[in-house]
N, C-alpha and C positions, 0 to 999 in steps of 0.2 A: 695901971697895967697888971693883969692877973699874973699869978705865979707861973701858970702853965705857959702863958705867952712869953714871960721873961725867960723861962727855962728853954723854950724853943728857940728864942732869938739868941740866947747865950750859946746854945749848941751850934746853931747855924754860923754865928760869928766865929766860933772856934774852928769850925770846919773850913770856913773861908780863909782864916788866918794861915792855914797850912797850904793853901793854894798859892799860885804865883801872883805877881802884882797886877794892877788894874789894866795895864797895857799889854798883858800877856794873852795868849790864846792857846791854852795848854792841852787841848784835845779836840775831838770832832765837834765842830760848831761851838767852840769855846768851852769855858769851864764846866757849866752845867748842861750844855747841849742845846741851848735855846737859840743860838745863831745870832745873838745881839751883842754888839760892842758898845761900851759907854764912852769910847773915845770920840773926840771931835776933830775936825780938820782932816778927815779922811779924803783922799783924792777921788774925784768923780769924773775927771776928763783926762784922756790919754789917747795915743795912737800907737801904731806898730813901731814908730820911730821916735816918738816924743813921750815924755812922762814915765818912761820905764827906767828906773834907777840902775838896774842890772838884770842880767839873764844868765843863769847858771845851768850847764848841762848836767844831767844826773845819770848815774850808772843804771843800766837796765830800764825797766818800765815799772810804773805803779800808778794806782788811782787813789792812793791815800792822800788825805789833805795835809797841809803843813801844820805843825804845832810849834808854838813860839813861846819861849821863856828866857828871860835874862839876855836878850839880844841874840839868841841862837834859834835857828829853825831846824826842826827835826822831821825827817820823812823816812818812809820805808820804800824798798824797791826790790824787784825780782829780775834777776838776770837769766833769761831763758837759755843762754848758751850752755850753762852748766847747772841750771835750776837752783841757783844760789839765792839766799835771802840776805838782804842788806838793810842796815840802819845808817842814815846819813845825817850829818850835822853841817849846817851852812851859817855863816855869819850874816846877821840881818842887815847891817849897814852896808857891807861891801859885796855880799853875795859870794864871798870866798868859801870854797869847800874846806871845812875845818877837819873833818875826818869821815871815813866811811868804814863800817865794820861788817864783815861777813859773819852772820850769826846762825846760819843753818843752810839746809838744802832740802828740796822736795817740791812736789807738785801740788796744785790745788786739788783737793779731794772732791770731785764732782762727777756725776754720771750723766748729766744732760748733754745734748748735742753741742760740741765745742763751738760751732759757728754761731750759736745763740749767745755765748757769753765771753769767749776769749778776747774779743776786742774791747770789752768794757770791764772785765773782771779777771783778776789774777791773784796769786798769793799775797800781793802787797796792796790789797784794797782797804783793809782796816787802818784807820788813822791812829798813830801812837799817842800816848799820854805823856806829859812831862810834869814833874813836880817842881816846887820852888827852888830846889837844890840843883836842878838840871838833870836829875835821873830820868831816863826815858824808858817807857814800858811799851814794847812793840809786839803786836799780836799779828800772826800771819794765818792765811787760809789753810796752811798745812796742819795747824794746831799748835805751832810753836809760839810760846810766849817768853820773851826774854827781857830782863831788866839790865840796862847798861848805865854806868855813871856818866857824868858830864863829859868825861874824856873818852868814852867809848869802851871802857873796861866792863866785862860782864860781872854782875852782882849775883843774880840767880836766874833760873829758867824753869819752865814747865813744858811738857809735851802732853796735851790734853787727851788725844786719842788713846794713849796708853793708860792714863790715869783715870779718865772718866768715861771712856767708851769711844769707839770710832764714829766718825761723822757719816751721816747718811742724808745727803742734801743734794738736790738736783743740780744747783749751780755753784755750790761751794760756800764755805763759811766767809762772812764778810762783816760781822759785827765788830764795831770798834769798842775798846775798853773805856771805862769811865773812872777817873780818879777823883776821889772826894775825901779830903782830909788824909788820913794815913791808910785808906782802904782803896783797893783797886777792884772794880766790879766787871765781870765778864758775863755776857748772856749767850748761851748756846741753845738755840731753838731749832730743832730739825726732826727728822723721822726716827733718829736714834735716841739715846738718852738725852733729854732736854733739861736744862738746869740754869740757875743763876748762881754765880760763884763770887764770893768775897775773899780777897787775899790781902794779907798784910803787905803794904808796899815796900817795907824795908827788908823783909825776909822772904817774901813769897809764900809764907805759910797760910794754909787755908783757915779762914775765920768762920765761915759758914757756907753751906750748900743748900739751896732751895730747889726741890724738884719742881719741874714745870712741864709736865706731860699732860696735855689736854687731848681729848679725841677730836680728830679733824679729818677732812676728806682730802686725799691727794696732796697736791702741793701746798694746800693751806697749812700743812704742818710746818713748812719751812719758813723761817723768818731771817731776813738779811738786815735786821734793824739793830740799832745801838741804844743802850739804856741812857736815860736822862735823869736829872735830879730835879724834883719839884720842891721849891722852897716856898713856905707859907708863913704868914706872921704868927699864927697861933698854934702851929704844929711843928714837930721836928721834920727835917727834910725827908723826902721819900724817894726811893729808887723806882722809876717807872720803866716797865718792860712790856713790849707788845709783840704779838705773833701768835700763830696757831688760833686765830680768831678771837683772842682775848687780850685784855690789857690788865696788868697787875701792878699794885703798889706795894713795895717792901720796906720794912724798917731797915735803915742802913746799918744799924749796929747788930741786929740779931738775925735778919733774914726772914722774920715773921711777915707773912702776907697780911697787909692791912686791909686792902679791898681788892676786888676784881670785878671785871665787867665782860660779859660774853656776847654783847650785842653786835659784834662784827661777824657773827656766824650768819651766813646766807646759804642755805642748803642747795640752792640751784647753781651755786658757783663752786665747782670742784677744784679749780685751780687758783683760788684766791690766796696766793702766797702774800706775805707782807714784806715790803721793801722799804718804804718810807718809815723813818723812825718816829716815835712820838715826839711832840713838841709841847712845851709848857710855858705858861705865862699868866700872871695875876691869879694864881690859885686854880687854874683850869688846865686840863690835859686835852690835847687834840691828837687823835690817832686816826689812821685810815688803813683800809685793806687795799689790795692792788687791783685785780682785774674788775672787781665790782665797783672800785673807786668810791666806796662808801667811807665817809668821814664822820667821826663822832667826837663831840665836845663834852667833856665830863668835868664836873666840879671835883676837886681832889681832896675833899674833906669827909669822905664816906668811910664806912666800916663794913666788912663782910662782902656778901654778894650784892652788888648794886645794879645788876643787869635789869634794864627796863625801868629803873627808878627815876625819881624826880631830879636826881643828880645828873642825869643825861640832859644836857641843855638843848642840843639840836643835832640833827643829822643832815648830811648832804651827799649827793652822789657825783659831784663834779670835781673832786680833788685829784691829786697826782698819783702816778704809779711809783716812780722812783724818788723824785725830790721830796725832801722833808719840808713841811711848812714852817713859818717863822711868825711869832707873836710879838707885838709891841704896841703899847698905848691903845689897847682895846681892839686891835685889828689883827686878823690872821691873813698872812700873805702866802700864797702858794703859786706854783707854776707846774703845769702838766708837762709831760715828756715832749709833746709836740710844740711847746713854747707859749701856750696860752696861760696868761697869769690871771689870778683872781684875788680879790680882797673881800673878806667877810667880817662882819661885826662879831667879835669874840663871844659875846654873851647871848646873842639872838640867832646867829647864823645868817643874818640878812646879807645878801650879796651887795657889796658896795660898788664894785666894778669888775668887769671881765674884758680883757684885752689881749690881743696877740702881742705879747711883749717881745718875744724873740722870733726871728724869721726862720730859725732852724730848730732842731731838737736839742734837748737838754737833759742831763741827769744830775747836775750839780744843784744843791739846795740854795735858796736865796739866803743872804745874810743882810743884817741891818746895822748901820752906824750913822750918827750925825744927821738923823732925820731923812735918811735915804735907804732904799732897798736895792740891793745889787743882784741882778739876774745874769747868770753866765751860761752861754750856749756851748755845745760840743765843739763848734768851730772857732771859738775864741771871742765871739761877739759878747759884749757885756753891756746890758742896758741898765741904766741907773734911773730909778723912779722915786719921786718924792713920796714920803710917807703921808698917808691920809686917806680920806674917804673919796677923793677924786683922783683920777688917773692923770698924773703929770710927769712927763718924761724930762729928766734932768739932762741926760746925755746918752749918746750911743757910741760905744767904743769898740775897738778891735785889738786883737793880739795876733802875732804871727801864726801862720797856718799850723795846726796841730790837733791833738785830741785832748779836750779839756773835760774830763769826767769828774775831777776832784772839786769839792766845795771850797771856795776861797776862804782865806783866813785874814783877820784884821789885827794889826799890832804895830805899835810905835809910829802911828801916823801913816802906815803903809797898808796897801792891799797886796797880799801874797797869793799868787795864782800858780797852781801846779798843772803843767802839761805832762803827759805821760812820762816824758824823758827830759823835762826841763822845768826849772823854777824861775818865775818872774817876780821881781820886787817892783811894785808900782808906786811911784811917788807923786805922779800926776803933773798936769800942766798948770802953771800958775794962772790965776784968773786974768791977770794983766795981758796975757797972750791971747 
């Protein structure tokens, strides 16, 4: 093993050590943002009346996903009655409401037509992060970022519009923070001052700020994406951020831009905003734009400007607008907003299958556990598909009527699914039944 590889692995191990345990799900799509759980025995069959361990009503509404550490589930919510912002803690085993804390007040800063976003987006869209100690870091579309301890006491807070400039975004800020080691990362990409910010998780102190202003046309400037962490055997972990027609990789410790790619720029598409977040796996980054539905797979071991280089493995125009893809065992799984799912070979881009997975629309991202891919529709239908190059349905399941925009979480042998105003803990129906 080379010294460089040893150092990279040592750094990655140290960073992982400060994350929560293996059965946790401490942020949007898990610890690194890849949407993959290493747990086994995850339920795959349930109905509206069977296989649901508990159901807990939530104050207000929200589209943020559950984050789970130490047997506690954390969510954010928005109460339109008084425009209040809330952080909520729920016991994972019982579904009991442990505490709820009012942390602010305000509206989503957005200038687009309300009928185009109010039903699917509000100040509580970003998913909170949780560290191994149970401290929760909740970011809202108002620009409020607050750190609470395990019992809901405030530790520190920020209000970004005052500190770094007001938001100028058509449908409002929605990027979820990413926690890695002792650092919390925030990406703000919009028509105003765009940047990637690193904060000390314990104090909230700024560690570095990286400018991220690229020239772009119209709504292409806006990104509703969340940063992810790319881990590779021979290099230190990288923070991956996409939006404004570009994808960038940053050094986690310094904020130095390691590489960038501008191949998402398509001049004929004026409104190519970026909604789906980047996804990572096996040293490869997969990103896509929205209305042009262009997908790009990039090897993550480059330096500098890699636009159009051999590090770009393949492109495709059949990917999703809102849901983020998931990578596992050499296959990219994606689902379009209208419910059509696809599987691509990660290295070649070859389409392995394309099927109507869901009968209705979706905005939740697929997640993977125990050899199965979970696809969730807006109406609560959840189709479970076997991992692999052939399309094999394991089960088709339903949840009570509601609005299911949030991406599911996996922890402690359970599937956690958030409806706008209710949280479900799914334990599944035993095979014997």
